N, C-alpha and C positions, 0 to 999 in steps of 0.2 A: 322485347320479346326474345327470350332465350333461343328459340329454335331458329331465329334469323341471325344469330351471332356469326356463323360461318359466312353467310352471304354479306353481312354488313362489314366483315373484316376483309373479304375478298374484293369487294368493289373498289375501295380506295387503293388497294395494292395493285389492281389492274388499271386503275384510272378510268373505269367504266361502270355504268350502272347496269345491273342485271335486268333482263326482261323477266318479270315475275308473273307467273300464271298460278293463281291459288286454286287448288282443287281439294276435294275431300280426301281423307286417307284412302289409299289404294290397298288392295290385297297384297300382303307381304311387307307393307311399310312398318317400320319399327317405331313405336311411340317414343321410346327412350333407348339410348345406348350408353354404356359406361365402359371405361377402361380401368380395370383393376390392376394397379401396378405394385401392390404391396409385395408380391413375390419377387419382382424385379428389384425393388428397393432392398429387400432382405438378402437375395442371392448375390447381387453384384454391387450393392451399396450405391445405387443410382436412383435419384429422384428427379423426374422430369420437372423442369421449371420454366419452359418456354410457353408463353401464352399463345392461344390460337391466332391472335392478331399479329404478334411478332413472327410466329412460325410461317404464316401464310405470306407475309411481306417478304421474308427471306426466301421462301420457295419460289415466289413469282420472280424475284430478282435473279435467282439461280437459273430458272427455266428460260427466261429471256436471253441470258448470256449463253447458256448451253445450246439452245436451239436457234440462236441468232434471230430472234423475233422481237417485235415491239420497238420501243424507242431506241 
């Protein structure tokens, strides 16, 4: 399930399983979101290449060191 990709990537990075409560769409929820980076690629010749899984793992590692929390 694509919409669970963020949570499925975050759980192993944190070493915890999220407590999930599934509810219907709420007012203001976005069905889909997209990041259009073509202007960024064109203007400064940069194309993002980090997967959400790798990015979240690196973020969690940084966060734990920076805030001195976790393992």
